[in-house]
C-alpha positions in Angstrom: -23.6 0.6 -17.9 -22.0 -3.2 -18.4 -19.9 -1.5 -21.1 -18.5 1.1 -18.8 -17.7 -1.5 -16.7 -15.8 -3.9 -18.5 -14.0 -0.9 -20.1 -13.2 0.1 -16.3 -12.2 -3.5 -15.4 -9.9 -3.2 -18.6 -8.1 -0.1 -17.8 -7.2 -1.4 -14.3 -6.3 -5.0 -15.0 -2.7 -3.9 -16.0 -2.8 -2.2 -12.2 -4.5 -5.6 -10.2 -1.2 -8.3 -10.9 1.4 -6.6 -9.5 -0.8 -5.3 -6.9 -2.3 -8.8 -5.3 1.2 -9.8 -5.8 2.4 -7.2 -3.2 -0.2 -7.7 -1.3 0.2 -11.4 -1.1 3.8 -11.2 -0.1 3.3 -8.8 2.2 0.5 -11.4 4.0 3.4 -14.1 3.9 6.0 -11.5 5.2 3.5 -10.5 8.2 2.5 -14.6 9.1 5.9 -15.7 9.2 7.0 -12.3 11.6 4.1 -13.3 13.6 4.7 -17.0 14.2 8.5 -16.0 14.7 7.7 -13.2 16.9 5.6 -15.8 19.1 8.2 -18.3 19.2 10.8 -16.5 20.3 8.1 -14.9 23.1 7.5 -18.3 24.2 11.5 -19.2 24.3 12.0 -16.1 26.0 9.2 -16.9 28.4 10.0 -20.7 29.0 13.6 -19.6 30.1 12.5 -17.0 32.4 10.4 -19.8 33.9 13.3 -22.4 34.1 14.9 -19.6 36.5 11.9 -20.4 39.0 14.2 -22.4 41.8 11.0 -23.7 43.8 11.2 -27.4 42.7 14.9 -27.6 44.1 14.5 -26.1 47.8 14.1 -28.1 50.7 11.4 -26.7 51.8 8.8 -27.4 48.6 6.3 -29.8 49.7 5.2 -30.8 46.1 1.2 -30.9 48.0 -0.8 -28.2 45.8 -2.3 -27.3 48.9 0.9 -25.9 50.6 3.5 -25.9 48.2 5.9 -23.7 50.2 5.5 -23.2 54.4 7.9 -20.2 54.2 7.0 -18.3 51.5 3.2 -19.7 50.3 2.7 -16.5 48.6 5.6 -16.7 46.0 6.0 -20.2 45.6 6.2 -21.5 41.7 5.9 -17.9 40.5 8.6 -15.5 38.8 9.0 -13.6 42.6 10.5 -17.4 43.7 13.2 -16.3 41.2 15.3 -14.6 44.1 13.7 -16.5 47.2 16.2 -15.3 50.1 14.6 -18.5 51.9 15.8 -21.0 49.1 18.2 -23.7 50.7 18.9 -26.8 48.1 17.8 -30.3 48.4 20.9 -31.4 50.2 21.8 -28.4 51.9 19.3 -28.5 54.7 19.9 -29.7 58.5 17.7 -31.7 59.5 
């Protein structure tokens, strides 16, 4: 039984080194791809979040209870990007 096992290991040994080499590089490529796509997605999401105009709006209260008295349900969310009630801080007549 032991001789059969030794013979089997010696028979597949020339294929093990290239197989392990390919598997190791494949894992490295997958790792780099995964990290790169995570960074790309994070940058794309950050660009989208920077389009939210609420912090520069005259109606923004900076109070976590009521962020916006005009449209409180969409304040500081992606839905507020094209808010029709946006008024820049210097543009409101008071």
